[in-house]
N, C-alpha and C positions, 0 to 999 in steps of 0.2 A: 822703139818703144819703150821710155822706159816704167814700172809699175812699182809702185810706193805698195809696203803691203802697212795692212794697218790695224792695227793692237787690236787683240777681241777682249771687252770684257770694257768697262769702267776705268782704266787710271786718268794718272794725272798726262799729259798734250805732252810732245814730244818735247817745246821748249822746256817745262818744267819740269822734265827726268831729274830725281836726283846722283847730283855727282859721282862720281865714284872717292871709292873715302883714299886721304889721302897717306900716305907712307911716309911712318917715324924718321925722322935724320939720319940716317949713317944706316937706309937699308934694312932695321929695326922689323919685325911684325908689326903688320898691322894692328889698334888697340880693336879687343875684342866691345862689339856691337853694347848702346849703350839700351835697360834696363824699358819698357813701356817708361816703367815709374820716375825712368832718369831721365829722358827726352819729354816726357809732361810739364819736370822737373823745368827744364831747360827750356823748353821749350817758352814758357812763363814765364820766363826769365823780365827785367823791366832792360828797359831800350832807354840811361843812358844820354843823357844830348852830346852832341859827337858822334854818336852810334857803341860806344863804348857798351857790351851790357851790363849786366849784374847778373854776375851767378849768386846760391847759395849757399854755402856751405861751410858744414858747421854751424849754422846760425849767424856767421858773417858776409859782406857781400863787396865783390871783389871787385874792382873794374883795373878793365887793361888798360892797360899802359897804352898810352896813341900810336906807339909804335909796329902795338902789336892791334891797332886797329884794323881791321876789313872790311872791305864793303860786303854790305849785307844779300843775298843772293833773287834774283825778283818774285821766287817763286819757295822763298822762308815759308811766304803764311801756310802757304797746301800743306808743307809739311810739316809744319807743328800744328795746325788741327786734322789733321794724319794721323800723328803722334796721338793727341790730344784723345779723338775718338776710338784709336784700336785701344791707347788703357784704360777708356771709359768702360768699354765692350769687355773690356779683360775683368776691370773690378765686381762687373756684374754677374759675366758668369762663374768669380769664383764664390758670388753671397750664392747666384744659385747653386753652387757646386757643393753650398756649406751651409746652406737653408735647412735647423729643423724638423725637422719630420710634420713636427707640435704646429709649425709657424707656415705648411704646406698646409693641414687638416682643417687650422683658423681659415685658411682662405677661399680654401676650397666652401669651406661649411657656411660660410659667409657669401660667397658665388652661389648658392643651391637656398641661403633664405630670399633674396634679392628674385634669383626667377620665378621662384614659387614666388612670388608678394604680387610683381610684374605679371604673371598670369592670371592671379586672383584677381589682381582691378579690372586688366582687359578684359573677362570674364565677366565682371559683372555688369559693368559698363556694356556688354553688347546682350547683358541677357535683359538688361533694364532697355532698352533705345530702338535693340536690333539697329542697331546703326550702322555696318556694310551694308543694308537695305535700301536706305533713308536715301531719296534722291539730295544733290543738294543743295534744294531750296529746304527742306526740312531739317538736315543737319545745319546747319543755320541758323533754322527754328529753336533749333535743341540746344542750342546758345541763347542762354535768356541768362536777362538784366545785362547786367556788367560784362558774364562771360562773351558776350554776345556784342558788347564793343568794344573789345580787348580786343578781340576775332580779327574784328574786321578789317583794326592794322594790319593787322598778320595780312590775309585778303588782300589789301589798299598795293604793298608791297611785293607782294608774288604777283597778282596781276599786271605792273607796272611794266612801262620797255626796258626799264632800267634798272636793277638793285638803285643804285642809287638816285636814282630816278623817285624810284617809292618813300625813301627817307626822306629825299627831300618833300615830299605829297605830307606823307604825316605830322612832318618841320614845319609845316606852312598851311592850315587844314582847314577849308572853309562850312563844314559840311556838321560838324560835331556840336560848333555855340553860334549860329546863325545870325547875324551879321557878321561876328566877331571869326580873325584868322588866327587862332592859337598854338601852339606848338606843341600837339600833345605826346611826343616822347620825352617832353623837361615834365609837364603835366599830372598822366598817365605811365610813367618806369613800365613802359613797353620795349627797353631791351631785349625781356624773352621772343618777343616779336621780329625783333631784325635778328635777331639772332639765327631765330629759326627760317626766317622767310629767306635768310645770307645759306642755310644749307640744303632749302629745298631748291632755289634753284641752283646749285650746283650740283645737289641732286639729279635730280631733273637734264640741266644740261650734259651730266659727261654718261647720266643713260642712252636720250636721246642719241646722242652722238656713235655711241657703240651698237642702237640697234635694238638694246630692250626694252623690252617695254614695262611699262612701271602702274597698268591698273586695268582692271575688268570690267568692264561694260557690260550689264542688260540689264529688260526694261520689265517690271515690275508690276504685276500686278495688284491693286492694293485693293480689291475689290468690290460690290456695287456700290454705287452709285460714286466711284471715283476712280478720278481717269489715270491709268498708267504712271509709271516714272522711266525710267535709266534714271539706274542706281551706279558709279563703281566702286570698285573696292580696291585698295593696293593703300603704296607710299605715295606714286606717283598721285594719287587728288590734296586734295590740301587739307581738307577737314580732317580727314584718317593723321595724312604726315604727321599736322601737329596732336597732336589725343597723344597719337603714339609716342610719337618721343617724352613727349609728360610724364609717359605712364613707366619708360624705362627708365628716366629721371625719377622715378618715386620708387622702382625695384633697388637699383640704385642704394636709394637712402635706406634703402631697408639692408643693403646687407655694411653701411658705417655703421645701420644700427648694434646688428651681431659683434661688429669689431669693436664697436664702443665699449658695450656689455664687458667685450673679454679686458676690453682692458683694463677697463672700472675697478671690475671684480680681481683678476691677476688670475682671471682661470676662465677656461672655455665652457665652462656650464652655464655661470656667468652670461654670456652669450646666450645658449641656447636660451632665458626663463626668458631676455630678454626679446629675445626675439619670438618667443611660444606667448610672455605677455602683447606682443604688438595685437598679434592674428588673433586672437580669445579676446580681445577688446578693440577691436577695428575699427567697428561704426563709433564711437569713442573717440579715436587717433587722429583717423580721417577724413574725407570727403574728395579725397582728388579724383574715386569711382565715378563719382555724382554730376563732380563741378569742376573739370579736369582744369579751361582759363582760368582759374581764378587764381594770383596772383600767392599766396601760399602755397598753392600745384609745382611753383616756381621755385621761392624763395627759401623754404621750411628748410625740402634736401642742406641746403649748406649754409645753414642755422645748424644745424646735426655735426657735418665737419668742423666747423665752429670750432663747439661746445668740442668733440673729443683734444682739434689741437691744444684748447682750454688744458683741460683735462692732460694733455703730457707735458704743459708750461710751469702749470701749478705741482703738477712734479718733482717735473725735473729739476732739476742742480742751479748746471749755469745752465739762461738760454741763449742759446743759438740767434744771431740777426735773420737769420732764414725762416726759423719756426717765426721771431715775426712777421717777417714779411707774409709767409702764407696764412697767419693770423689777417693781418692786414684787407687780404684775397678776397681771406672768405668772407669777410665784413662786408667789403662791395659785393657781393658776390651777393648778400644776404638780403642787402638793404637797397643798390640800385631797382628788384623787382616789384618788393613792397611798400607801402607807404608805413604802412606801421610797424615794421621792423624795428623804429628808433626807437619808437614802445619796452620791446623788449630788448632792446642792446641797452633802455636806459635801467632795467632791472638784472639784466649782469652787472655792469661799472658798480651798480647798487650789491649786489652780492659779494664781487672781489674787496671793494670799499668797506663788508660787514666782514672777512676774512682777514680784511688790514688788520681791523681795532681788534678782533677778538687775538692778534698775535701772530699769524698762521700764515702770511705770506712777507720777504723782504723789501721792502718800501721803494726799494731799486727795482727789483721784479715790479711794482704794483705799476712803477709810473712807465718801464719798459709797456707791459703791456697797456696803459693809458696813448703813450705811442703811439703804440699802433692802431690804437682808435681812433683818434682825434686823424692819422695818415691817412685812412680809409675813412673819414669821414669830410675829408677834405678834397680827396675823389671822387665821390661821390658830387657833392659839390660841383666837381669840375663837371664831372660828364653827365651833371640836370642842367645846366648851361644856369645855374645859376638857384637853384631851386631853392625860397628865400625860406622853408619849411625848414628845412635840412638844419639852418645857421643859430635862427630863433627857437629849434626844439628842444624841450625837456632833457635831452641823450647829447646833447652838445651844450647844454649849462652846467650838467652832471660831470660830462669830462675836466671842465675848465673850473667849475670847482675842486673837483677832487685834486687835482694837480695843487688846486694851491692851497691845500693846505700839507700836501706834502712836503710842500716849500717851506710853508710856515715852521713847521714840525723838527725841519730838518735845519731852519735856521735859530730857532732855539730852543733847539733838539730835547727834545720833548719825550718823553719815557712813556715804553708805552705802559709800564702796573697802574700808571694813576690812573684808577678808576671813572675821577668825576674830566680829565681829560676825555674819554673816552668820549663817555657822553655830549663836552661840548663839540668836537670832531664829530659829527652823529649829526645834534643837530646846529652845524655848523654848512655840511653836506648838506642836509636835505631844502631849511627854508634860505642856506646865500642859493641854492639849482634854483629851487619859485621864484625868490628875487632878480638871479638873473637873466630866466628864459622871460620873466615878465617887464622888463628893461628891454633888455631885444624886440623883441614886442613891439613893446612901446616907441624907440627908437626906430623901427623898419616901420613899421603899420604895418604887422601883420592880423588881419587875424583866423587867418583860414584851418589855425587848430580851435577854436575858440571851439566850437563844436563837441571839441576832447572835456573838456573844461565842465562846459556842462554838461559834457554826459556824464561824468563823477559827482557832482552840485545833484544832479537827478535819480542816482544812484545811492550818493549818503545822506543826503536834505531832500528829494522830491522836491527839486525843480522842474519847472516845467514850464517849456515855451516852445512854437511847430519844432523846430528844428530836432530839439530832441526825443517830442515825444514818435518825427517820424526811426525814428532809430531806436526806441525804446518799447515802443510798443510792435516791433521787430521782434518775430520766435528767437532768429539767431544774436539780436542784442537784447536779452532777457535777462533776469537774475538764469543759475548753471538751475535745469529742471531735479525735482528732488528726489526725480528717477535712477540719474544718475551715480551715487555715491549707494544704494542697491545694489545696483548694475558691478560698479565696483566691488564690491564686499561678497559677488558673484561668483562675478572666476578670479575671489583671489588675491585681487590685487591689492585692496585698497586693510590688511591685515600686514600683509605680508610688509609691506609700504613704510607702518604707522608703527612696525616691526625698527625694521631701520631706521626708525628718525629717529626712533625714540632712543636707541645704544645712543647714533650720535650724538642723537644732546649730552646722552652722562657720560660718549667721553671728554664733554668739550668740558663741559660744566669740572669735572675728575681732573681736567690738564689743567683752568684753571682754580683748581683750591692748589693741586699739587706746585704752581706757582708763583702763590702765596708763600707756602716755608718752602721755605730753599733748601732748606735741611734734606728731605722727605722728596727732591727732584730722582730720578733715576732715569735709563736708558730708556724703557717702555711708557716711556710718557706718549699719548698720541698725539703725531703729530704731522698730521696725511690733510694740508688745504684744503687738497682737491675733492678728498673730499667732504669737507665743511661745505666748500662752496658747493655742488649740487643741495645739499642738504637747504639754502638759504635760497640757492635759485629756486625751489619745490616752493614753498614758506610765498612767495612774487608769483607764480604761476600760480596756485592754487588761489590766493588773491583777485588776478586776476580773468579766471576762470569761471569764481564764483560772482563778479558782477560779470562778465559777457558772456555768453553757453562756447560761441558762439567762439570763443578761446582757450573750451580743454584739448585747441589743437594742440595747444603747448604740454597741457600738466600733462596727462593721460599718457600721449609719449617718455619725459622724464618721466613719468610712475617707474613709467618700462622700466628707463634705466634704474633705478635708485630699484627697482627688483635686482638685479645682476648682484647688488651689494650683498645680498642674503648672501653670497657666496663666498667675500669676501675672508681670507685671515688675518685683515689687520683688526677684523667688526666682531668676526664671531673665527678666535681662531681658537680659545679657550670651550668653546661650542665641538669644535671638527678636531678638534688631543682624544672626542668620543665618541662621533659621528660620520665615519664619510662624508665627504662631497655629495658623490656621488647617492650619497641614499635620501638624502635628505632632495635633495635637487629632483630626484624623482617622484618621492613624497608629496610637494610640492607641484609639480605638471598635472598629479592624478589628481587631485582634484581638481585645477585650476580645467582640464579641461572636461572636467563634464560640465561643466554652465561654457566654457569658449566655444567644444566643439558644439555644441547646441546657438551659440550666437554666429557662426561660420554659416551650420545650416539654414539656419532664420536667409541671412547674405545672398548663402545660395538656391533658394524659394525664388529669391527676386525674378518675378516676370513681366515681363511689357511688350510695349511696342509704341515707340511714339505716335502720337496723329497730334492736332490742330490745325482744325483743317478752318477754325475761323477767323485764323489768323491765317494761315496760307490764303484764303481768299475774300483779305483785305490789306498782304503783298500783292498779290497777280490785280487787283482792283488801281491800288498805290502805283504800279507798274504802268498800268496802260493806257492811265485816263486822268494824270496828272500829267503835269509840265517835269521838266531833271529837276528845274531851281525853284517846284514849288518849292514853299515850307510848313514844316509839321513839329503839329507842340504836343501833349498828354501824360498817360502812365510814364515815368520811365524807363523800366522794362522793356517795355513797347518801342519806346523812341530809338533802345538798341538797336532790335529789329527794324526800326525802321530806317534806321540811318546802313545797319549791312547787308539787308538780304535786295533794299529798295532805292536806295544809293543815291535816299533826300533829302535836301539839309532840315536840319535838327535845333531846336529853342535850347533844350534838355536832357539829359543822358541820365547814369544811372553813377556815379564818376562825384559823391557827393559831399569832398572832401575841402572842393573850393568854393569863399566863401561868397566871391561872386556866382557859384554856380545853385547853393544852397538861395539869393537871393530871387533867381531867374525864377526855380524847383517851386519856388513860392505863389510865385504871382500864377505859375501855368496854373498850378492845383486849386487856385479862386474858383475856378471848373462845380471843385466841392465843396465849396461853402456855401454859405448864405447872401450872401453878394444878389446887388442886381446886377441883371444880366447885365447889362448896360459896360457898369464899370470893369467887368470883365474883358467885354469884349473894348472897350475902352486902349487896357493893357499891352492886349492880345495886337490890338491895332501895330503898338508904338514899336513892339518886338517884330513886329513883319513877319507874324504867320498870318499863311492864310488856310490850311487844315486843322483841324482841332480834331483828336482821334479821342471820342467819349468811352469810356467802358464804366456800363451797370454797377459794372460787380464791387466798381471802386465807392459809389454809393451806399453797399448796402453791408458791405463784408463787416465786422468789426467782430476781432480775436479777443479782444476781453471786448469787455466796459471803459469807456473812452479812450480808443482808441478807431473806432473808425473815423473816415474824410471829415464829415462833421463837426463830427464832434473833438478831431482836432481841431478844428479854425474857432472852434468855439472859445478857449484857450485865447485864440490871443484879437478874433475881433467880436468882442461882446457884445456891441452896437447892436447886434442883427442878430441876437440872439434866441434860437422859438420861429422865427422864418423856417417855410420850406429850402431843403436846398434845392440850388443853382441845378447841379446834377437830375432830379429826381423832373423840372421841367422841363431840361431840356430833353430829356427822355421820351416824352408828353409829345410839346410842342418847341422846336427850335424856333421859330421865327417869332420876332421880324428881325433878330437880330444874329441871326445860324440861318444856314441853308442846313437841308438832314442830303449829298448826293449816297448816302455807303452806312447800310444796315446790313445788318448779321444776328445772328445768338447773342455778342460777345459783343465786337465795338459797334461804332456809329460813328459814323464820320463827321463832320460839321462844316461847312464852309466859313471863311469869315465876309461877309455879305459885305462889299463898299456903299 
């Protein structure tokens, strides 16, 4: 019997073993082996038609004559790949060996900052809700409003027979806007849920195949009058997996913040100040620890990466293609999860165009950046299945208008020194963007983002209608609180940013004046467009945060980035010639820490336990006493829970950005108007509603004057002003148009009688 010896390890198969070296003519010694770098160069040589290879030598390409052509070995691709891999690994090893100690210190400190933030937000979330001790139903109820809506699609994919069947289900959803069938992946920016569900299925599949347990379950006694529940903890639990990945992503974000502050300031102290300011103003910087599933939790970390890369591009003289491709990729990752991303990128385009007008960026570089934005917008448009809001957005219009201005300026050879031309370009950019956006909306008939314009009108001139009041009466869409600047002052964040911003403005004005006087130009002229960009971006973020309090999540972290510039020698070189940067940073940190540590202690002192017994009773009743196809209507936050936990069809939900959905919600909320019950029932029957969940608190609560539901309706329904609200009447007696089938301290379920 003949035994064949098998090779050990993973090498090439016998048929693909390298051929022996061929000796030179006349029995001369073999040529020495090529270095990995040479092998890579040769492996990348193009193949001409007919098999003639092209080798780069001395900058020239030489083709072998036909007589010397040789047949290509069938295993050549495997050798080339192995040579390329060997060369790449060798280059990485050389980089690691030669890396400066300062680089390793920076990376280690960045990792420590990320781990600390991950631990911080994980602890706050657990202390607030005791999430690890909640049952599956309680965890789902903890995801209120739109958080529950987003998580429901993750749950759908996870519980589907297969990943692709789950994706098909959310792309052909029949539960969210009954009786319509909608593509929720297109409407609700659900790519994070798709990615996380795929990771979860791969993780649990791998663990199950190896027999490794992924969760621990036990019975939790909830106290008197409450039944015990089963609680499972571990990455094998879908809800735990979901929030843990979000917290990990936001931990990495703070690592990027450290690198960002270090790179922008050119000093490790800059990164240290950025992270310290972020922690000391944590409550003003993020809300991921309270609302993990919101879109910003997935999207904002990629904006930080994108802005860091943009800083590198603005600082670099020659922009390579890889940087622009990476910029486009981060744009896609930022835009796909969040519908509001387009407005943030609009402010970025405006800021970059601003430094172009000031003469701090070359037109060619600006054009490359705009093309990268256009490419990412096109990719998002395709991945969002032709979402028309992207093409008709102010962001898309600004890209077209700015590109057009660059082309006109190039063709007409406009000179940057002509101040009137600066004004013309700025005005053309502003009004051209508004005009083009309006024309695109008229051409395509898009009204989904009309509420944004109305919201701005409400903030600026006091415009009021039903949809606008639904936004402005919510605390997160109100103007910035007066206490917010005071909190910035106490942590020294605002004073330091004001100093940095003032110095940048002074440098810019000095540069403009020197440019007008040719004789006074010198090498000390301030020429750092990336710093001017951050100053302009700060202005736009401040404007957004003042108008809408929720958007201070952009302002506060950016202020933390700006604080790092207090360590920049480009701005404060004269100061550092007299004072050591370390002493200045320690002094600032000492003053910041007094209030900053107090803020952290307030967060650590928040201890609670989630419980919502009335809603739990409601959901259990729905699951036990209604048909699977029973259709529900009610307040938007409650509808998200009904869809998530009871799996019943709903007609409205918290994702309020669609024009048709806003019209539906207005009809549903007529229960809180002063309209006759007969008219309200007629509209509900048209929509196919079987049950209406009435919350009397919605009839009574009044965040501020003019913001109760009956008062909001008075703006639109002038004919019924002065009448008793219908919700009050239904609370006392729902007949003859409705029948009360469930009632507790918060919720009343009204059956629509036929």
